[in-house]
Each structure stands twice: as structure tokens, then as C-alpha cells.
N, C-alpha and C positions, 0 to 999 in steps of 0.2 A: 575678256568678257566671255567669249565663246568657250574658252577653256574652263572657266568657272562654271558655266552653265552645264557643260558636259560632265564635270566632276559632280555637281549636285544631282544630275539625272542618274549618274552611275550609282551614287550613294543611295538614292531613293529606291532604285531597283534592286540593289543587293541586300539592303536591310530587310530582314523578315523575322517573324516570330512563329515557330512551329511547335506543335504539341507532340509529345512522345510518351510512351509507356514503358516502364522498365520494372523488372522484378528484382528487388534487392533482398539478399539473404545474408544478413550479417551473422557471423559466427561469434558467439559469446560463451565463454566458459564461466560457469557459476557453481560454486559449492553450496551445499545445503545440508541441514540436519533434518531427519525425519523420525518422529516419535510415533510408535505404534502402541496403542493401549494393550494391556494384558489380554483382554477379551478378543482381540483381533484374530488370533490364531485359533482360539477355542470356538468361536462362532463363525465358522467357515462360510456360511451363506449370508451373513449379515453385512449390511452397508453401514459405514460409520461416518459421523460428522468429521469435518476437517477445519482446523484453524490455520490460516496463513498468517504468520507473524513476521513483521518487518522491523528489524532492529534500527537503532539510531546510527548517526554518522560515525561515532567512536568505535563501532564494531566492524566497520568496512575494511576491506583489504583481502589478504589471502590466507590469514590464519583463522581457520574455522573455529578454533577453541575460543576466540574472542566473542563469538556469537552466544556463548553460554554465560555471558556476564550478567545480563539483565533479562527480565521478563519470563515467559513460560519456560524457556530453555534453561534458565538458571534454576527455576523451581523444580524442574525435572531432575536436574543434577543433584538437587538436595533431597530427592526421594518423592516428589509430588507425582501422584498418579492422576492422569486425565482420562476420561472415557471417550476421547476422540483423538484423531491423528493431529499432530502438530508439525507443520511444514515451515521450516525456518531457513530461507535462503540467505546467502551472504552477498551484500553489494560489493563487487570487486573493486569499486572505484571510490577511494576515500574523499575525493573532491567532486563527485558527481551525484546527481539524484538517482533514485531507482529507475531502472529501465522497465517500463510497464509492459512492453512487448515481450521482453525476456521472462518477466514474472508470469505472464499469462501462458507462455509456452511451457514453463516449468509446471504450472498448475495443471495444464492439460495432460502433461506426461504422467504426473502423479495420479490424477483421476483415471487415467487409462490403465495404469499398472497396479493400482490398489482399489479395494472396494470402498469407494467414497460415495456417500449419499450426496448427489448434486444439489439437493434442496437444502442442505445443511452445511454449506461452506461459508465460513466467516473470515473476515480480514481484520487484523488489528496491527497497529503500528505506533511507535513512540518516536518523538522528535522528528528527525528526517524520515524515519519510517512512518510516522504519523502523516507527514506530507504525502508519502507514497500511498498509504492506505486510503486517504481521501481521494487521490487521483484515480486509483484503481476502481473504487466504488462508484465514482462519478462516471467513469468511462465504460464500466462493465456492470451496471447495476443488476442486470439479469443473472449475473454469476454469483452474487453474494447475498446470503440471507441476513447478514448483520455486519455492522461496522463498529469498531472501537478505535477512536482516535485520541491519542494521549500527547499533549503538548505539541500538536502539529499545526498546520496552517494550509489554507487553500482559498482561492477566490470565492467569495460568498455568492456571486451571481450565478454559480452553477448549482446552488442548493436545490433548485426545482428538478434537476436531473436525478436526484436520489429518491424521488417519490416518497413512499411511506416506509422505506427501509428502516428497520430498527437500528438506532444509532445511540451510542453512549460516548460522550466526550468528557475527557478529564484534562484539567490544567491547574498548575500551581499559580496562586495569585501573585507570587513574588518572582515569577519567571522573568529573567533578564536576557535569556537567549532567544526565545520566541514569546513575544508578548501575549498575555492572556486575552488582549483585545482581538486577536486573530480568532480565537475560539468563540469569544463573545459575539462577534459579528456573524460568524457562520451559524451559530446556534440560533441567533435572532432571525436570520434568513430562512433557516429550516422551519422554524415555528411559523413564520409568515406564510410559508407554502403548505402548512398543515402537517408537517412531519412531527410526530410525538417524541422528539429527541430528548434524551436524558442527559443532564449536564451536572458534573460534579467539579466544584472548585475547592482546592485545598488551601486553606489559609496558612500563612507562614511557611509556604513551600515554594522553592525555586523551580528550576527546570526539571528536576527529578520528581515527576508526579507518577512515574511508572511503578515504583516500588509499592506505593499505597494502592494504586489502581489494580495491579495484577494480584494483589493480596486480598482484594475484596471478594468474599465468597459469592456475593450476588452476581458477579460478572459471569460466573459459569453456571 
């Protein structure tokens, strides 16, 4: 009995929970495409808007050419001219979501190195990139002037974090990869909190809602 008592007393005295602080600096290599409008070099004193575009899961990995498959990067390859910078990072992890900390570090670098108007930075994403765009805008609403989410998803109870940010949501009604109810619920939550969100549903359209969305001239 005495031995058991001593063991219990020793255990009680040795068990403890302490608080610590550590600075973690993960190193992450990330490839990206950067489009500069033709006027960028001619207007040397001007600041330009910037679109941060997040691709879907199929373009992840280490082949940067895959990032040119869909969205603004694809349109640029086909000769489309935009009056703003287009920053398109590549998610290096095919089976991981976007790393928001790394994305913001990249955005900081580009805004430091180039003449970007900080009041006109927009984020757009499709599929897994739509998920990433929602998360970025929710966590850093002060950094983005507008959000475009195409067939993405995010918990709708964070809708109030977005305030009155201009948002345009796109989704295919026949999407079997990410159900349209994800966008339905988020749009309803945004409207409940007074956000004037714009919502476009494409009938007879599956997961690929991005071709129609990025081809819409009103988007720009």
C-alpha cells in the first residue's frame, strides 16, 4: 500500500503541462506563372490591379505547363490580353489543399517586386482552387477587393467574415464532384449577412463551370 501511495504521489508531482512558444519557418518551393499586361512597361509610374488565380486539383504537381490548361492562363496562351497582372501559382501537392500561408507569402513578394495596386487585388479559384479562394478571402478579407469562386466549397458559417466584399459564385447544376448545394448554402448565408453576392448557375453543366465563367466578359 505504501509503495502504491508513493507511486501515485510521484506520478502526480511529475505530470505537468507547460506553455512554450516556437517560431516555425517551413520551406516550401512553389512554381508560378506571372502575366504582365502590355501597358506595364509603358506606364512606368502606374500601379496595376492583380488577379490571383488558383487552379484545380488536376493541375497540381511540378509541371508548370499543366497550369496553362484552364482559366485565365489558358486564355492568355490563346492570345487574350488582360489589363491587369495575373499571378498563377502551382500547388505542388496533388493530394493536398492549397497552403494559404505560402500563397500569402508569394502574394507579398509579388506586391513588393511589382507595381501592384493593393486596393485592386482579386482572388479567383476553380474546384480545389475555389476551395482555396474561399479560404483566402475568409482569412484575409482586408487583402482582397473581390472574390470569384467557381465550383468550390467552404463552411457557410464563416460567411459573415467576408463582410460586403464583392463576390461572384459559379456552379454547374449537374456537378457530381462538388455538389451545387455547397454554393447554394454559402450564397444563402452571404445574403443572410447582407452581402450582395452574385450567383450564376449553369444548367446541364457538370463540374466544369470554369470555361463558361472565365469566358463571361462581365467578369472582367
